C-alpha positions in Angstrom: -117.7 32.9 -63.2 -120.3 30.9 -64.9 -119.0 27.7 -66.6 -120.3 25.4 -69.3 -121.0 21.8 -68.1 -119.6 19.3 -70.5 -119.3 15.5 -70.8 -116.2 14.1 -72.5 -116.7 10.9 -74.5 -113.6 8.8 -75.1 -112.8 5.2 -76.0 -109.1 4.9 -75.5 -106.2 6.7 -73.7 -107.9 10.1 -73.3 -105.1 12.4 -74.3 -107.6 15.0 -75.5 -109.6 14.6 -72.3 -106.3 15.2 -70.4 -105.5 18.3 -72.5 -109.0 19.7 -71.9 -108.8 19.0 -68.1 -105.4 20.8 -67.9 -106.7 23.7 -69.9 -109.6 24.1 -67.4 -107.3 23.7 -64.4 -105.0 26.6 -65.6 -107.9 28.9 -66.7 -107.5 28.5 -70.4 -110.9 26.9 -70.9 -114.1 28.1 -69.3 -115.8 24.8 -68.7 -116.4 22.1 -66.2 -116.1 18.4 -67.1 -119.1 17.0 -65.3 -118.8 13.5 -66.6 -116.5 11.3 -68.6 -118.3 8.6 -70.7 -116.5 5.6 -72.2 -117.8 2.6 -74.0 -114.6 0.7 -72.9 -114.6 0.2 -69.1 -110.9 -0.7 -69.1 -109.7 2.3 -71.3 -106.9 4.4 -69.8 -109.2 7.5 -69.9 -110.9 6.0 -66.8 -107.7 6.1 -64.8 -107.1 9.7 -66.0 -110.6 10.8 -65.0 -110.3 9.0 -61.6 -107.0 10.8 -60.9 -108.7 14.1 -61.8 -111.6 13.4 -59.5 -114.1 13.5 -62.4 -117.1 11.0 -62.4 -116.9 8.3 -65.0 -119.7 6.4 -66.7 -118.0 3.3 -68.1 -120.5 1.1 -69.8 -120.3 -1.4 -72.6 -122.9 -1.1 -75.4 -123.0 -5.0 -75.5 -124.8 -4.8 -72.1 -127.8 -3.2 -73.8 -130.3 -4.9 -76.2 -130.3 -1.9 -78.5 -128.2 1.2 -79.3 -131.3 3.3 -78.4 -131.4 1.8 -74.9 -127.7 2.2 -74.4 -128.0 5.9 -75.4 -131.1 6.4 -73.3 -129.2 5.3 -70.2 -126.3 7.7 -71.1 -128.8 10.5 -71.7 -130.3 10.0 -68.2 -126.8 10.2 -66.7 -125.9 13.3 -68.7 -129.1 15.0 -67.5 -128.4 14.0 -63.9 -125.0 15.7 -64.2 -126.5 18.7 -65.9 -124.4 18.3 -69.0 -125.0 21.0 -71.6 -122.5 19.9 -74.3 -121.0 16.6 -75.4 -117.4 16.7 -76.4 -116.1 13.7 -78.3 -112.4 13.0 -77.7 -111.4 9.8 -79.4 -114.9 8.2 -79.0 -114.9 5.3 -81.5 -118.7 4.9 -81.9 -121.2 6.6 -84.1 -123.7 8.7 -82.1 -127.2 7.6 -82.7 -130.6 9.3 -83.0 -131.3 9.2 -79.2 -128.3 11.4 -78.2 -128.5 13.5 -81.4 -132.1 14.5 -80.7 -131.5 15.2 -77.0 -128.4 17.3 -77.6 -129.2 18.7 -81.0 -126.4 21.1 -82.1 -124.5 20.5 -78.9 -122.3 17.5 -79.8 -118.8 18.2 -81.0 -115.9 16.1 -82.3 -112.3 16.5 -83.2 -110.9 14.5 -86.0 -107.2 14.1 -87.1 -107.6 15.2 -90.7 -108.8 18.1 -92.8 -112.3 16.9 -93.4 -113.9 15.9 -95.7 -110.6 14.1 -96.5 -109.8 10.9 -94.6 -112.9 10.4 -92.4 -113.3 7.4 -90.1 -110.7 5.3 -88.4 -106.9 5.8 -88.8 -107.2 9.1 -90.5 -103.4 9.7 -90.0 -102.6 6.3 -91.6 -105.0 7.2 -94.5 -103.2 10.5 -95.0 -99.8 9.0 -95.0 -100.7 6.1 -97.4 -102.1 8.7 -99.8 -98.7 10.6 -99.7 -100.2 14.0 -98.7 -97.8 16.7 -97.7 -100.3 18.4 -95.4 -103.0 17.0 -93.2 -104.5 18.5 -90.1 -107.3 18.5 -87.6 -111.0 19.4 -87.8 -113.5 20.4 -85.1 -117.1 19.7 -86.3 -120.6 19.3 -85.1 -121.7 15.7 -84.9 -124.5 14.3 -87.1 -125.6 10.8 -87.9 -122.8 10.2 -90.4 -119.1 9.3 -89.8 -117.3 12.7 -89.6 -119.8 14.3 -91.9 -121.2 17.1 -89.6 -120.7 20.8 -90.3 -117.1 22.0 -89.9 -116.5 24.6 -87.2 -112.7 25.0 -87.3 -109.6 23.4 -89.0 -105.9 23.7 -88.7 -103.3 22.4 -91.2 -100.4 20.2 -90.0 -97.4 19.5 -92.2 -96.6 15.8 -92.7 -93.1 14.9 -91.5 -92.1 12.7 -94.4 -91.1 9.2 -93.3 -91.9 9.8 -89.6 -95.3 8.8 -88.6 -94.5 9.2 -84.9 -93.5 12.9 -85.2 -96.4 13.6 -87.6 -98.9 12.1 -85.0 -97.3 14.2 -82.2 -97.7 17.3 -84.3 -101.4 16.4 -85.0 -102.1 15.7 -81.3 -100.6 19.1 -80.3 -102.7 20.8 -82.9 -105.8 19.0 -81.7 -105.2 20.1 -78.1 -104.9 23.7 -79.0 -107.6 23.9 -81.7 -110.2 22.1 -79.5 -109.6 24.3 -76.5 -109.8 27.5 -78.5 -112.9 26.4 -80.5 -114.7 25.3 -77.4 -114.0 28.6 -75.7 -115.6 30.5 -78.6 -118.7 28.2 -78.7 -119.2 28.2 -75.0 -118.8 32.0 -74.6 -121.5 32.5 -77.3 -123.7 29.9 -75.5 -123.2 31.6 -72.1 -124.0 35.0 -73.7 -127.4 33.8 -74.8 -128.4 32.7 -71.2 
């Protein structure tokens, strides 16, 4: 069966990477993670990817004179690994023009809120401090803004009042399911066009 080659970009623990990898392993996601890219060489996602036998590109943007040069190097590696889609999974950097032009319409992100509400960092904290009763997760295309790209799919998650930990757990569970299901739909359409 033909699979879609993806790169997963992550900056921290990589729980969404792990969920995607497990979904692929058990046949719930028709894709192949060809490369994990992280801007934090010591992030836990590196250990997760190593354990899974998936190549890792762990490079710090500080090692490059400009963002364009940093992204140009990443682009070269993505092409070398025949990556078709970029899947952001807790990647804490804005994607710049270099990657956006090379992978136009093929960069996705998952965000822990019902966008356009609570974009940016600590979306869960933002939602809780605003006292909302319902938050959620959003899968969207990436553009040059912060969580401003066209929305593809959303799922509401009820806030568990007074319990940030349980609320976060419910949001992460929703992320893992929604991302997998949304990617399957997008990738099957993409494969059908080949």
